[in-house]
LONUKOL-479080 format. One line per 3 residues: their letters; for each residue y, z, x of C-alpha. Coordinates in nm, 2 decimals. Layout:
! LONUKOL-479080
a> Y/Z/X  ...
! end
This chain:
! LONUKOL-479080
mid> 3.38/-1.89/-3.80  3.04/-1.79/-3.67  2.80/-2.06/-3.57
wgt> 2.47/-1.90/-3.69  2.26/-2.19/-3.56  2.39/-2.15/-3.20
mfv> 2.35/-1.77/-3.22  1.99/-1.77/-3.32  1.84/-2.11/-3.22
pdt> 1.73/-2.11/-2.85  1.87/-2.38/-2.62  1.55/-2.36/-2.40
pvl> 1.20/-2.37/-2.55  1.08/-2.01/-2.61  0.75/-2.08/-2.41
evm> 0.95/-2.19/-2.11  1.16/-1.88/-2.12  0.85/-1.67/-2.14
vrg> 0.69/-1.86/-1.85  1.01/-1.83/-1.64  1.03/-1.45/-1.71
til> 0.67/-1.40/-1.63  0.69/-1.58/-1.30  1.01/-1.40/-1.19
yla> 0.88/-1.06/-1.30  0.56/-1.10/-1.11  0.73/-1.24/-0.80
lff> 0.99/-0.96/-0.80  0.72/-0.70/-0.85  0.53/-0.83/-0.55
llr> 0.85/-0.86/-0.33  0.97/-0.51/-0.42  0.64/-0.33/-0.41
vvl> 0.48/-0.50/-0.11  0.77/-0.62/0.11  1.03/-0.36/0.05
krq> 0.82/-0.05/-0.03  1.01/0.27/0.06  0.86/0.59/0.20
sga> 1.15/0.80/0.09  1.25/0.86/-0.27  1.62/0.79/-0.22
tsv> 1.80/0.47/-0.30  2.03/0.35/-0.03  2.34/0.13/-0.05
tdl> 2.13/-0.16/0.08  1.87/-0.11/-0.19  2.14/-0.10/-0.46
lvi> 2.29/-0.42/-0.32  1.95/-0.59/-0.33  1.89/-0.49/-0.69
vli> 2.23/-0.62/-0.80  2.20/-0.95/-0.62  1.84/-1.00/-0.73
ada> 1.94/-0.93/-1.09  2.20/-1.20/-1.08  1.97/-1.45/-0.90
aqn> 1.67/-1.38/-1.12  1.89/-1.40/-1.44  1.99/-1.76/-1.34
ama> 1.63/-1.85/-1.28  1.51/-1.70/-1.61  1.80/-1.84/-1.82
ddy> 1.76/-2.21/-1.70  2.08/-2.21/-1.50  1.86/-2.34/-1.22
ksv> 1.66/-2.65/-1.28  1.35/-2.48/-1.14  1.21/-2.13/-1.11
tdg> 1.15/-2.21/-0.75  1.53/-2.22/-0.69  1.56/-1.87/-0.82
lvl> 1.26/-1.75/-0.62  1.39/-1.89/-0.30  1.73/-1.71/-0.35
vat> 1.56/-1.39/-0.44  1.32/-1.42/-0.14  1.62/-1.48/0.08
ivf> 1.80/-1.16/-0.04  1.48/-0.96/0.00  1.43/-1.11/0.35
waf> 1.77/-1.00/0.47  1.73/-0.65/0.32  1.40/-0.62/0.51
vld> 1.56/-0.75/0.83  1.84/-0.49/0.81  1.59/-0.21/0.75
fva> 1.38/-0.33/1.04  1.69/-0.36/1.27  1.80/-0.01/1.17
frf> 1.45/0.13/1.24  1.39/-0.06/1.57  1.74/-0.03/1.72
psl> 1.88/0.32/1.69  2.21/0.21/1.84  2.27/-0.02/1.54
rrm> 2.13/0.23/1.29  2.46/0.41/1.24  2.63/0.08/1.15
iqp> 2.36/-0.02/0.90  2.27/0.32/0.76  2.54/0.59/0.77
gpl> 2.43/0.93/0.90  2.46/1.26/0.73  2.81/1.43/0.69
tlv> 2.83/1.80/0.73  3.00/1.97/0.44  2.91/2.33/0.50
kdg> 2.85/2.50/0.83  2.75/2.86/0.86  2.85/2.94/0.51
rvl> 3.20/2.78/0.55  3.32/2.47/0.37  3.45/2.19/0.60
rrn> 3.74/2.08/0.38  3.83/1.79/0.61  3.49/1.63/0.55
lrk> 3.52/1.69/0.18  3.85/1.51/0.17  3.70/1.22/0.38
eli> 3.44/1.16/0.10  3.67/1.26/-0.19  3.44/1.55/-0.29
sed> 3.60/1.84/-0.47  3.49/2.20/-0.40  3.37/2.22/-0.76
eld> 3.15/1.91/-0.70  3.02/2.07/-0.38  2.95/2.40/-0.57
aql> 2.76/2.21/-0.83  2.55/2.03/-0.57  2.47/2.37/-0.40
rrq> 2.37/2.52/-0.74  2.13/2.22/-0.79  1.97/2.31/-0.46
gve> 1.93/2.67/-0.57  2.23/2.81/-0.37  2.46/3.02/-0.58
hve> 2.74/3.08/-0.33  2.85/2.87/-0.04  2.82/3.17/0.19
nar> 2.45/3.16/0.14  2.42/2.81/0.28  2.37/2.78/0.66
aay> 2.45/2.41/0.62  2.50/2.14/0.36  2.51/1.77/0.42
meg> 2.59/1.46/0.23  2.31/1.22/0.34  2.37/0.85/0.41
dgs> 2.23/0.76/0.07  2.48/0.99/-0.11  2.23/1.27/-0.19
fsv> 2.30/1.63/-0.08  2.07/1.85/0.13  2.11/2.22/0.19
vtg> 1.97/2.45/0.46  1.95/2.82/0.39  1.82/3.12/0.56
ehh> 1.79/3.22/0.93  1.71/2.97/1.20  1.38/3.06/1.38
pae> 1.27/2.76/1.59  0.96/2.94/1.71  0.83/2.97/1.35
rkq> 0.86/2.60/1.29  0.53/2.44/1.19  0.43/2.08/1.20
af> 0.27/1.92/0.90  0.08/1.60/0.92
! end
């Protein structure tokens, strides 16, 4: 039997839910835009973890599982704080960076597939070929190098290497 009253009648006053949602949204917006702003367009494992944990913490604060919105904000701020600390440590201490942010893994070198590295990351040659095509490389032989970056994205280097022609952009 369906209890229609429980399904449609809110347990928490609607205005309180709206106020809680507004406070959490604005606080999360501030924390993510100001404290954790990223310069690169990629989402790292740390960023994904922060998003998942914040979603759970914020949900409890919005849904009245916490008695106060402040409880949820403190938990969210703690999660954001540790994400910032890990990013700072990885930036400031290169020796710890590899442990916190994995480096790139070479998948193609001089037009040859490094099958051992593909196996390590469980990437099939078909998936590699698809990633190369997305980067505008039709055949693996045309790639000087291809990498799986620490954030899971792929980057491809093509053409000849001419270090003297390298220009700096500021």
